[in-house]
C-alpha positions in Angstrom: 0.0 0.0 0.0 2.9 2.4 0.8 4.2 2.1 -2.8 0.9 3.5 -4.1 1.5 6.7 -2.2 5.1 7.1 -3.2 5.4 10.1 -5.6 1.8 11.0 -4.7 2.5 14.7 -5.3 3.6 13.9 -8.8 0.8 11.5 -9.5 -1.9 14.0 -8.3 -0.5 17.3 -9.6 1.3 16.0 -12.6 4.9 14.9 -13.2 6.7 17.8 -14.6 10.2 16.6 -13.6 12.9 15.9 -16.2 12.6 12.3 -17.1 16.2 11.5 -16.3 15.7 13.0 -12.8 12.5 10.8 -12.4 14.4 7.7 -13.6 17.2 8.3 -11.1 14.7 9.0 -8.2 13.1 5.7 -9.1 16.3 3.9 -8.4 17.7 3.4 -11.9 21.2 4.6 -12.7 20.2 5.8 -16.2 17.9 5.0 -19.0 19.9 1.9 -20.1 19.5 0.5 -16.6 15.7 1.0 -16.7 15.6 -0.7 -20.1 17.6 -3.7 -18.8 15.0 -3.9 -15.9 12.2 -3.9 -18.4 13.8 -6.7 -20.4 14.0 -8.7 -17.3 10.3 -8.4 -16.5 8.8 -9.1 -19.9 8.3 -12.6 -21.1 8.1 -11.8 -24.8 10.1 -9.6 -27.2 9.5 -5.9 -26.7 8.9 -5.5 -30.4 5.8 -7.7 -30.0 4.3 -5.9 -27.0 2.2 -2.8 -27.5 3.1 0.3 -25.6 0.0 0.4 -23.5 0.5 -3.2 -22.4 4.2 -2.5 -21.6 3.2 0.5 -19.5 0.7 -1.7 -17.6 3.4 -4.3 -16.9 5.8 -1.6 -15.7 3.2 0.0 -13.4 2.1 -3.5 -12.1 5.7 -4.2 -11.1 6.4 -0.6 -9.9 3.3 1.2 -8.7 5.5 3.9 -7.3 6.3 5.2 -10.8 4.1 7.9 -12.3 2.4 7.3 -15.6 4.7 9.9 -17.2 7.8 8.1 -16.0 6.5 4.6 -16.9 5.5 5.9 -20.4 8.9 7.4 -21.0 10.7 4.2 -19.9 8.4 2.2 -22.2 9.0 4.4 -25.2 12.7 4.3 -24.7 12.7 0.6 -24.3 10.6 0.2 -27.5 13.1 2.5 -29.4 16.1 0.5 -28.2 14.4 -2.8 -29.1 14.2 -1.9 -32.8 
């Protein structure tokens, strides 16, 4: 339950932070580290997963992430997968 309220301010009022700052605050060293984490949680190739489904998987595993941060990580992972 505590994870749901992490970053509550950003979830409620909007996440206007720089995405690299948000990624670091989420515990990732950089964008590549976040993409490696995504690759470890998905069971099928990223090229076959739609972006909304990928965002859902990310937020299911990390409910502390805002939608904006999860979307950014998903987009970057999809770009790197191509």
